[in-house]
C-alpha positions as CSV (number, residue, x, y, z in Angstrom):
1,X,17.1,30.3,43.1
2,X,15.7,32.3,40.1
3,X,19.0,31.8,38.2
4,X,18.5,28.2,38.8
5,X,14.8,28.3,36.9
6,X,16.3,30.8,34.5
7,X,19.2,28.3,33.4
8,X,16.8,25.4,33.6
9,X,14.2,26.9,31.2
10,X,17.4,28.0,29.0
11,X,18.4,24.7,28.7
12,X,15.3,23.0,28.3
13,X,14.2,26.2,25.4
14,X,17.8,24.8,23.8
15,X,16.9,21.3,23.8
16,X,13.5,22.1,22.2
17,X,15.1,24.2,19.4
18,X,17.4,21.1,19.2
19,X,14.5,18.8,18.7
20,X,12.7,21.0,16.3
21,X,16.0,21.3,14.0
22,X,16.9,17.5,14.6
23,X,13.4,16.0,13.4
24,X,13.5,18.6,10.3
25,X,10.9,20.6,10.8
26,X,12.4,24.0,9.6
27,X,13.4,22.6,6.2
28,X,10.2,21.2,6.0
29,X,7.9,23.9,6.6
30,X,10.1,26.3,4.4
31,X,9.4,24.0,1.8
32,X,5.7,24.2,2.5
33,X,5.6,27.6,2.5
34,X,7.5,28.0,-1.1
35,X,6.5,25.4,-2.9
36,X,4.2,26.1,-5.7
37,X,2.3,23.0,-5.8
38,X,3.1,22.1,-9.2
39,X,3.9,18.1,-9.4
40,X,4.9,18.2,-13.0
41,X,7.8,20.1,-12.2
42,X,9.1,18.7,-9.1
43,X,12.6,17.4,-11.0
44,X,13.3,21.1,-12.0
45,X,12.6,22.1,-8.6
46,X,14.5,19.5,-7.0
47,X,17.6,20.2,-9.3
48,X,17.4,23.9,-8.4
49,X,17.7,22.9,-4.8
50,X,19.8,20.2,-4.5
51,X,22.3,20.2,-7.3
52,X,24.7,17.6,-7.9
53,X,23.6,16.2,-4.6
54,X,23.2,12.4,-5.4
55,X,19.5,11.6,-4.0
56,X,18.6,8.2,-5.6
57,X,20.5,5.2,-5.4
58,X,19.1,1.7,-6.9
59,X,19.9,-1.5,-4.9
60,X,20.1,-3.1,-8.4
61,X,20.6,-1.4,-11.7
62,X,17.5,-1.0,-13.9
63,X,17.3,-3.4,-17.3
64,X,18.5,-0.2,-20.0
65,X,20.8,1.9,-17.9
66,X,24.0,0.9,-16.0
67,X,23.7,3.9,-13.6
68,X,22.8,3.2,-10.0
69,X,23.1,6.5,-8.0
70,X,21.5,9.7,-9.3
71,X,21.4,13.1,-8.7
72,X,18.0,15.2,-9.5
73,X,19.5,16.9,-12.8
74,X,20.2,13.6,-14.3
75,X,17.0,12.2,-13.2
76,X,15.3,15.5,-15.2
77,X,17.6,14.7,-17.9
78,X,16.5,10.9,-18.2
79,X,13.0,11.9,-17.8
80,X,13.3,14.3,-20.8
81,X,15.0,11.4,-23.0
82,X,12.3,9.3,-22.2
83,X,9.6,11.8,-23.0
84,X,11.0,12.3,-26.2
85,X,10.6,8.8,-26.9
86,X,7.2,8.3,-26.1
87,X,6.3,11.4,-28.1
88,X,8.0,10.0,-30.7
89,X,5.6,7.3,-31.2
90,X,2.6,9.7,-31.3
91,X,1.9,10.0,-27.8
92,X,-0.2,13.1,-27.2
93,X,-1.8,15.1,-24.3
94,X,-4.7,13.3,-22.8
95,X,-3.1,9.7,-24.0
96,X,-3.0,6.9,-21.5
97,X,0.6,5.3,-21.2
98,X,0.3,2.1,-19.4
99,X,3.8,0.5,-17.4
100,X,3.2,-3.3,-16.6
101,X,6.8,-4.6,-15.8
102,X,8.8,-6.1,-13.1
103,X,9.1,-3.9,-10.3
104,X,11.6,-1.2,-10.3
105,X,12.5,2.4,-10.1
106,X,11.8,3.1,-13.8
107,X,7.9,3.0,-13.0
108,X,8.6,6.3,-11.4
109,X,10.9,7.7,-14.5
110,X,8.6,6.1,-17.3
111,X,5.6,7.8,-15.3
112,X,7.1,11.5,-14.8
113,X,8.1,11.2,-18.6
114,X,4.6,10.6,-19.8
115,X,3.0,13.6,-17.3
116,X,5.5,15.8,-19.1
117,X,3.8,14.8,-22.2
118,X,0.4,15.9,-20.9
119,X,-0.5,12.3,-21.3
120,X,-1.8,10.1,-18.4
121,X,0.6,7.6,-16.5
122,X,-1.2,4.4,-15.5
123,X,1.5,2.4,-13.5
124,X,0.2,-1.4,-13.0
125,X,1.3,-4.2,-10.8
126,X,3.4,-6.6,-12.7
127,X,1.7,-9.4,-10.5
128,X,-1.9,-8.2,-11.8
129,X,-3.0,-11.8,-13.7
130,X,-2.7,-11.2,-17.7
131,X,-6.1,-11.6,-18.2
132,X,-7.0,-9.0,-15.7
133,X,-4.3,-6.8,-17.0
134,X,-5.6,-7.1,-20.5
135,X,-9.2,-6.2,-19.3
136,X,-7.9,-3.1,-17.5
137,X,-5.8,-1.8,-20.4
138,X,-9.2,-1.9,-21.8
139,X,-11.2,-0.1,-19.3
140,X,-8.4,2.6,-19.1
141,X,-8.1,2.7,-23.3
142,X,-4.1,2.7,-22.9
143,X,-2.5,3.9,-26.3
144,X,1.2,2.8,-25.3
145,X,2.5,0.0,-23.3
146,X,5.8,-0.2,-21.7
147,X,6.5,-3.5,-20.1
148,X,9.6,-6.1,-20.2
149,X,10.0,-9.2,-22.6
150,X,8.4,-11.5,-19.5
151,X,5.3,-9.6,-18.6
152,X,4.8,-8.6,-22.5
153,X,4.8,-12.7,-23.1
154,X,2.3,-13.0,-20.5
155,X,-0.1,-10.5,-21.6
156,X,0.4,-10.1,-25.4
157,X,-2.7,-12.5,-26.1
158,X,-5.0,-10.1,-23.7
159,X,-4.1,-7.0,-25.5
160,X,-6.7,-4.6,-26.3
161,X,-6.8,-3.0,-29.9
162,X,-6.0,0.2,-27.9
163,X,-3.0,-0.5,-27.3
164,X,-1.4,0.8,-30.6
165,X,2.6,0.7,-29.5
166,X,4.7,-1.4,-27.2
167,X,8.2,-0.2,-25.8
168,X,10.2,-3.5,-23.7
169,X,12.8,-1.9,-21.4
170,X,15.1,-4.9,-21.9
171,X,15.3,-5.9,-25.3
172,X,13.2,-7.1,-27.9
173,X,12.4,-11.2,-28.3
174,X,12.6,-12.7,-31.5
175,X,8.8,-12.7,-31.9
176,X,8.1,-9.2,-31.7
177,X,6.0,-7.6,-34.2
178,X,6.4,-3.9,-36.0
179,X,4.7,-1.9,-33.2
180,X,6.9,-3.1,-30.6
181,X,10.2,-1.3,-29.6
182,X,13.0,-1.8,-27.6
183,X,13.8,1.2,-25.4
184,X,17.8,1.2,-25.6
185,X,16.9,1.6,-29.3
186,X,14.3,4.4,-29.3
187,X,16.7,6.0,-26.7
188,X,19.7,5.8,-29.5
189,X,17.8,7.9,-32.0
190,X,18.7,11.1,-32.7
191,X,17.6,13.4,-30.0
192,X,14.7,15.8,-30.2
193,X,12.8,17.6,-27.8
194,X,9.0,17.1,-26.9
195,X,6.9,19.2,-25.7
196,X,6.7,20.2,-21.9
197,X,2.7,20.5,-21.2
198,X,1.8,22.4,-18.2
199,X,-0.6,20.8,-16.1
200,X,-3.2,22.5,-14.3
201,X,-4.9,21.7,-10.7
202,X,-7.7,19.7,-12.0
203,X,-5.6,17.7,-15.0
204,X,-5.8,14.3,-14.3
205,X,-1.8,13.0,-14.0
206,X,-2.4,9.1,-12.9
207,X,-4.4,6.6,-13.1
208,X,-3.8,3.8,-10.1
209,X,-5.7,0.7,-10.0
210,X,-7.3,-0.7,-6.7
211,X,-6.2,-3.5,-5.0
212,X,-8.6,-5.6,-6.8
213,X,-9.9,-7.5,-3.3
214,X,-13.6,-6.9,-4.6
215,X,-12.7,-7.8,-7.9
216,X,-11.5,-6.5,-11.4
217,X,-9.3,-3.8,-10.3
218,X,-10.7,0.0,-11.1
219,X,-8.7,2.7,-12.2
220,X,-8.2,5.7,-9.7
221,X,-8.0,9.3,-11.3
222,X,-5.3,11.3,-9.6
223,X,-5.8,14.8,-10.4
224,X,-2.7,17.3,-9.8
225,X,-4.3,19.4,-6.8
226,X,-4.9,16.2,-5.0
227,X,-1.2,15.0,-5.3
228,X,0.1,18.2,-4.6
229,X,-1.9,18.1,-1.3
230,X,-1.1,14.8,-0.6
231,X,2.4,15.6,-0.9
232,X,1.9,18.5,1.7
233,X,0.8,16.2,4.0
234,X,3.5,14.1,4.0
235,X,5.8,16.6,4.4
236,X,4.4,17.8,7.4
237,X,3.7,14.7,9.7
238,X,6.7,12.8,8.8
239,X,9.5,13.8,10.7
240,X,12.2,13.5,8.5
241,X,15.1,15.6,6.9
242,X,17.5,15.9,4.2
243,X,20.3,14.4,6.6
244,X,18.1,10.9,6.4
245,X,18.6,7.8,4.2
246,X,15.8,6.2,3.5
247,X,15.2,2.4,2.3
248,X,12.0,1.9,0.2
249,X,10.9,-1.6,0.1
250,X,7.8,-1.0,-2.1
251,X,5.6,-1.9,-5.3
252,X,7.1,1.4,-7.3
253,X,3.7,1.1,-9.4
254,X,1.9,2.3,-6.6
255,X,0.3,5.3,-5.8
256,X,2.2,5.8,-2.4
257,X,5.2,4.8,-4.0
258,X,5.2,7.8,-6.7
259,X,4.0,10.2,-3.8
260,X,6.7,9.5,-1.7
261,X,9.5,9.9,-4.5
262,X,8.3,13.3,-5.4
263,X,8.6,14.1,-1.7
264,X,12.0,12.6,-1.3
265,X,13.2,14.5,-4.0
266,X,11.8,17.8,-3.4
267,X,13.0,17.7,0.0
268,X,16.7,16.4,-0.6
269,X,16.5,13.2,1.3
270,X,18.7,10.5,0.4
271,X,16.9,6.9,-1.0
272,X,17.5,3.5,-1.7
273,X,15.1,1.9,-3.6
274,X,14.7,-1.6,-3.7
275,X,13.1,-3.3,-6.6
276,X,13.6,-7.1,-5.6
277,X,11.7,-6.9,-2.2
278,X,13.6,-10.3,-1.1
279,X,13.5,-10.0,2.7
280,X,17.3,-11.3,3.5
281,X,18.2,-8.7,1.2
282,X,16.6,-5.8,2.7
283,X,17.9,-7.2,6.3
284,X,21.6,-7.1,5.1
285,X,21.4,-3.4,3.7
286,X,19.6,-2.7,6.6
287,X,22.6,-3.4,8.9
288,X,25.3,-2.6,6.2
289,X,23.9,0.7,5.1
290,X,22.5,1.9,8.2
291,X,19.5,3.7,6.8
292,X,17.4,6.0,9.4
293,X,14.2,5.4,7.9
294,X,12.6,2.5,6.6
295,X,9.1,1.9,4.5
296,X,7.4,-0.8,3.3
297,X,3.7,-2.4,3.1
298,X,2.3,-4.7,6.1
299,X,3.2,-7.7,4.1
300,X,6.6,-6.9,3.8
301,X,6.9,-6.6,7.9
302,X,5.6,-9.8,7.7
303,X,8.4,-11.1,5.2
304,X,11.0,-9.4,7.3
305,X,10.0,-11.3,10.3
306,X,10.1,-14.9,8.3
307,X,13.3,-13.8,7.8
308,X,14.5,-13.3,11.4
309,X,14.4,-9.6,12.2
310,X,13.5,-10.4,16.1
311,X,17.1,-11.5,15.8
312,X,18.4,-8.5,14.3
313,X,20.3,-5.4,15.7
314,X,18.4,-2.7,13.2
315,X,19.8,-0.1,15.4
316,X,20.2,2.6,13.1
317,X,16.4,2.9,12.0
318,X,14.5,5.9,13.5
319,X,11.1,5.1,11.9
320,X,9.3,2.4,10.4
321,X,6.4,3.1,8.1
322,X,3.7,1.6,6.3
323,X,0.2,2.6,4.9
324,X,-2.4,0.9,2.5
325,X,-3.5,-1.0,4.9
326,X,-3.3,-1.1,8.9
327,X,-0.5,-3.3,10.4
328,X,-0.8,-5.8,13.0
329,X,0.3,-5.1,16.6
330,X,2.6,-8.1,16.8
331,X,4.2,-6.5,13.7
332,X,5.1,-3.1,15.5
333,X,5.7,-4.9,18.6
334,X,8.7,-6.9,16.7
335,X,10.2,-3.8,15.5
336,X,9.5,-0.8,18.0
337,X,12.4,-1.9,20.3
338,X,14.8,-1.4,18.0
339,X,16.3,1.6,16.2
340,X,17.5,4.5,17.8
341,X,15.0,7.5,17.4
342,X,15.5,8.7,21.1
343,X,18.9,8.4,21.5
344,X,19.6,10.5,18.4
345,X,18.0,13.2,20.4
346,X,20.4,12.5,23.2
347,X,17.8,10.3,25.3
348,X,19.0,7.5,27.0
349,X,16.5,5.2,25.3
350,X,16.7,2.5,22.7
351,X,13.6,2.2,20.3
352,X,12.0,3.7,17.3
353,X,8.8,5.0,15.7
354,X,6.4,3.3,13.9
355,X,4.2,5.3,11.9
356,X,0.9,3.4,10.4
357,X,-1.4,5.2,7.9
358,X,-4.8,3.6,7.2
359,X,-5.6,4.9,3.7
360,X,-6.1,4.1,-0.2
361,X,-5.3,5.0,-3.5
362,X,-8.8,7.1,-3.6
363,X,-8.1,9.1,-0.5
364,X,-4.9,10.4,-2.1
365,X,-2.9,9.8,1.8
366,X,-3.5,7.8,4.9
367,X,-6.9,9.6,6.1
368,X,-5.9,8.1,9.4
369,X,-2.4,8.1,10.7
370,X,-0.9,6.7,14.4
371,X,2.4,6.8,15.5
372,X,3.5,4.2,18.2
373,X,6.4,4.2,20.5
374,X,8.0,1.5,22.8
375,X,5.7,2.5,25.6
376,X,2.5,2.3,23.5
377,X,0.2,-0.2,25.2
378,X,-3.0,0.3,23.6
379,X,-3.5,-1.1,20.0
380,X,-6.4,-3.4,19.4
381,X,-6.6,-2.6,15.9
382,X,-6.0,1.2,16.7
383,X,-5.6,3.3,12.9
384,X,-5.2,6.6,15.1
385,X,-6.5,9.8,14.0
386,X,-6.9,12.2,11.2
387,X,-3.9,12.9,9.3
388,X,-2.5,16.4,9.1
389,X,-3.5,18.3,6.2
390,X,-5.2,15.1,5.0
391,X,-9.3,14.8,4.3
392,X,-11.9,15.6,6.5
393,X,-13.3,12.2,8.1
394,X,-16.8,11.0,9.8
395,X,-18.1,7.8,10.9
396,X,-21.7,7.5,9.1
397,X,-24.4,5.1,8.5
398,X,-25.3,3.9,5.4
399,X,-26.9,7.1,4.3
400,X,-24.0,9.3,5.2
401,X,-25.5,10.6,8.5
402,X,-22.9,10.5,11.8
403,X,-23.3,7.7,14.1
404,X,-22.9,8.2,18.1
405,X,-19.5,8.2,19.0
406,X,-18.2,4.5,20.1
407,X,-20.5,3.2,17.6
408,X,-19.9,1.4,14.4
409,X,-19.6,2.7,11.3
410,X,-18.4,3.7,7.8
411,X,-15.7,5.9,7.4
412,X,-15.9,8.6,4.9
413,X,-14.1,10.9,4.0
414,X,-13.9,14.7,1.9
415,X,-11.1,16.9,1.0
416,X,-8.7,18.4,-1.7
417,X,-6.8,15.2,-1.5
418,X,-9.6,12.8,-3.1
419,X,-9.6,11.2,-6.0
420,X,-11.1,12.5,-9.2
421,X,-13.3,9.2,-9.8
422,X,-12.6,6.1,-11.5
423,X,-12.1,5.7,-14.9
424,X,-15.1,4.6,-17.0
425,X,-16.8,3.9,-13.9
426,X,-18.8,6.9,-12.9
427,X,-21.4,4.8,-11.3
428,X,-19.2,3.2,-8.8
429,X,-18.1,6.6,-7.6
430,X,-21.9,8.0,-7.3
431,X,-23.1,4.5,-5.5
432,X,-20.1,5.2,-2.8
433,X,-21.0,8.6,-2.3
434,X,-23.2,11.1,-0.3
435,X,-22.8,15.0,-0.9
436,X,-19.1,15.1,-1.9
437,X,-18.4,12.5,1.1
438,X,-17.1,9.2,-0.4
439,X,-17.2,5.8,1.6
440,X,-14.0,4.2,2.3
441,X,-15.6,1.1,2.7
442,X,-14.1,0.8,6.0
443,X,-16.0,-0.3,9.4
444,X,-14.5,1.7,12.3
445,X,-15.9,2.9,15.7
446,X,-14.3,6.2,17.4
447,X,-12.8,5.1,20.9
448,X,-13.5,7.6,24.2
449,X,-9.9,9.2,23.6
450,X,-10.9,10.2,19.9
451,X,-8.7,7.5,18.3
452,X,-10.3,5.3,15.7
453,X,-10.3,1.3,15.8
454,X,-10.7,-0.2,12.6
455,X,-13.3,-3.0,12.5
456,X,-13.4,-4.6,9.2
457,X,-13.9,-4.2,5.3
458,X,-17.6,-3.2,4.7
459,X,-17.5,-6.6,2.5
460,X,-15.7,-8.6,4.8
461,X,-18.0,-8.2,7.8
462,X,-19.7,-11.7,8.9
463,X,-23.4,-11.8,9.0
464,X,-24.0,-13.8,11.7
465,X,-27.6,-15.1,13.5
466,X,-26.7,-13.1,16.4
467,X,-25.3,-10.1,14.4
468,X,-22.3,-8.6,12.4
469,X,-19.2,-10.2,13.7
470,X,-16.1,-8.1,12.8
471,X,-13.1,-9.8,11.5
472,X,-9.9,-7.7,12.2
473,X,-10.2,-7.4,16.1
474,X,-10.6,-11.6,16.2
475,X,-7.7,-11.3,14.0
476,X,-5.5,-9.4,16.5
477,X,-6.4,-12.1,19.3
478,X,-5.5,-14.7,17.1
479,X,-2.2,-13.7,16.0
480,X,-0.9,-13.1,19.3
481,X,-1.3,-17.2,20.2
482,X,2.7,-18.4,20.3
483,X,3.5,-19.9,17.0
484,X,1.0,-17.9,14.7
485,X,2.6,-15.9,11.7
486,X,-0.6,-14.8,10.3
487,X,-4.3,-15.4,10.1
488,X,-7.3,-14.7,8.1
489,X,-10.8,-14.4,9.4
490,X,-13.9,-14.8,6.8
491,X,-17.3,-15.7,6.9
492,X,-18.5,-19.0,5.6
493,X,-22.4,-20.6,5.1
494,X,-22.6,-24.3,5.1
495,X,-25.4,-24.2,3.2
496,X,-25.8,-21.5,0.5
497,X,-29.1,-19.9,2.4
498,X,-27.7,-20.0,5.9
499,X,-26.1,-17.2,8.1
500,X,-22.7,-16.9,7.8
501,X,-20.5,-18.3,10.4
502,X,-16.9,-17.0,11.8
503,X,-14.0,-19.0,10.3
504,X,-10.2,-18.8,9.9
505,X,-7.2,-19.8,8.0
506,X,-3.9,-19.9,10.3
507,X,-0.3,-20.1,9.0
508,X,2.2,-21.7,11.7
509,X,5.8,-20.1,11.8
510,X,8.7,-22.2,10.7
511,X,9.8,-24.6,13.5
512,X,6.5,-24.1,15.7
513,X,5.6,-26.8,17.3
514,X,2.8,-28.7,15.4
515,X,-0.9,-28.3,16.4
516,X,-3.9,-30.2,14.8
517,X,-6.5,-27.4,13.5
518,X,-9.5,-28.8,15.9
519,X,-7.1,-28.7,18.7
520,X,-5.9,-25.3,18.1
521,X,-9.9,-23.8,17.2
522,X,-10.7,-25.0,20.9
523,X,-7.9,-23.2,22.0
524,X,-8.5,-19.8,20.3
525,X,-12.2,-20.1,20.8
526,X,-11.7,-19.9,25.0
527,X,-10.1,-16.5,24.1
528,X,-13.3,-15.3,22.2
529,X,-17.1,-14.2,23.1
530,X,-19.4,-16.6,22.5
531,X,-20.9,-14.8,19.3
532,X,-16.9,-14.5,17.8
533,X,-16.2,-18.2,18.2
534,X,-14.8,-19.7,14.9
535,X,-16.9,-22.4,13.5
536,X,-13.9,-23.6,11.1
537,X,-10.1,-23.5,11.2
538,X,-8.0,-24.7,8.7
539,X,-4.0,-24.6,9.2
540,X,-2.4,-23.7,5.7
541,X,1.3,-22.8,4.8
542,X,1.9,-19.3,4.4
543,X,2.1,-19.6,0.6
544,X,-0.8,-21.1,0.1
545,X,-2.8,-17.7,1.1
546,X,-4.5,-16.1,-1.8
547,X,-2.4,-12.8,-1.6
548,X,-3.3,-9.8,-4.4
549,X,-1.0,-8.0,-6.1
550,X,-1.0,-5.2,-3.2
551,X,0.2,-8.0,-0.9
552,X,-3.7,-7.9,0.9
553,X,-5.4,-11.4,1.1
554,X,-7.9,-12.2,-0.7
555,X,-11.1,-12.8,1.7
556,X,-13.2,-13.3,-1.2
557,X,-11.4,-15.9,-2.6
558,X,-11.3,-17.7,0.9
559,X,-14.7,-17.7,1.0
560,X,-15.1,-18.9,-2.7
561,X,-12.7,-21.9,-1.6
562,X,-14.5,-23.0,1.9
563,X,-18.1,-22.4,0.8
564,X,-17.7,-24.6,-2.1
565,X,-15.5,-27.6,0.2
566,X,-18.5,-27.1,3.1
567,X,-21.2,-27.2,0.6
568,X,-20.2,-29.8,-1.1
569,X,-19.3,-31.9,2.0
570,X,-23.2,-31.4,3.2
571,X,-24.7,-32.0,-0.3
572,X,-22.6,-35.3,0.1
573,X,-24.0,-36.0,3.4
574,X,-27.6,-35.0,2.4
575,X,-27.5,-37.2,-0.6
576,X,-25.7,-40.5,1.4
577,X,-28.7,-39.9,4.3
578,X,-31.2,-39.7,1.3
579,X,-29.5,-42.9,0.1
580,X,-29.9,-44.5,3.1
581,X,-33.7,-43.8,4.1
582,X,-34.2,-45.0,0.1
583,X,-32.6,-48.5,0.8
584,X,-34.6,-48.9,4.2
585,X,-37.8,-48.1,2.4
586,X,-36.9,-51.0,-0.2
587,X,-36.6,-53.7,2.5
588,X,-39.6,-55.7,3.6
589,X,-41.2,-55.0,6.9
């Protein structure tokens, strides 16, 4: 009997060692122990570690080079050449180098080239409206703008005087001025070596912009120390190894894209980069290239669902990942049964993991992390627990005092991964901070089991007559109705001084049975508590949702649109009533 138990113990131990190795823990823990925290020399470290191993594959070539597959050494050579180009145009330490162009991998290369010079990279989403982009360039004081012809033509009339030089990645239009340069021509100039500036822990490396859901995007300062701490966190909690093949479907200007590219290069994990985020192309790639990791923002998962992901096998994927905004239960339940995480560990179960992180550029890394499995039963807008090596968190009132467990409160963070402030907007930073703790703008509640439940963004809470109504849990209920693709719940005021009432816009799936808005309103309200019930509902094509540059629905736009519509209707009704009274008064008695 003792022999049996000893054999069983050795078998279990052997299996645990197999899992430990298969999930990449030895490689990642060794890297965490040996890495010097230098973000500015990640390419050198990757070239030393991985030699001629091909690490980056582009789904389509960039406009200024035909190379589609890159080793770390080739990336380093390209970055050095680009750095020399920026230096030849007068870029010096502390200058801001802005990138505003079509989504592609060169956002990373252009940014790293600026950082090596001691400059600050300012990657901008090309979906920013040109007038907004011009205001943002002025706010950050960009000296050099790197764009493509289409983006430059849109923004050129809004460019501030601080932009001295412009580089176009795809050639020169006939109308280009002397201060506008073609990247290919700059790269053909006689080579020279640009200075490589050592960056210290407190040095700013990036200014990235917020999503703009509350107005003009703010410039978030990311320091070297904060980025390195965030990178350490991603190395620890992501169950990945150099054996994996990742598929990235992200806006490459985003802070998380830049962070995870540094991560994959250090680790030596192969990665396919998709500039064009067409969902049909992504599904074909998933089926033909068999990646084991997929990483995209929540809106990308919605687009994959529209493109028919539920009917595809997608059996190669071990892990589905997302961050920035928390994903919906219906998205996670669509993808969790697919994939091979457990079969690759020798277990007779299909399915994958869904790793969901709630964070923002200011946090540096997801503040809260949740890993769901095919057997996860509790969703209800749960966003997990504190991220390993991430910032400290607490749930507090408006003065920063902790609230009782289970009570709604504001999520606050504090730690090394945090941002270094807003560029030219210190007042915004100090207004949202208390003793080093920063309000993320999220309203959360800690459940009995310690998981956080995301209730709302503070600016989107509906201030109804009977108290606050939180929109995110309502959206989860509405999304479970058959035929519903997407929803957004927000507050409306039928009159300017009236309390807010809950309202929603709903997009139906293609092919869903038609339903009248008033019928759907009554049906959905039967599932809601009286205080949560919707006063108004509108059915829209999904294309008419006001989606921001980072893929989030802009609820302030919905409030503006429907408040104006409702209040105009109220005013018209009141005017007609007054007119009716006046006519009655004129009639003889």
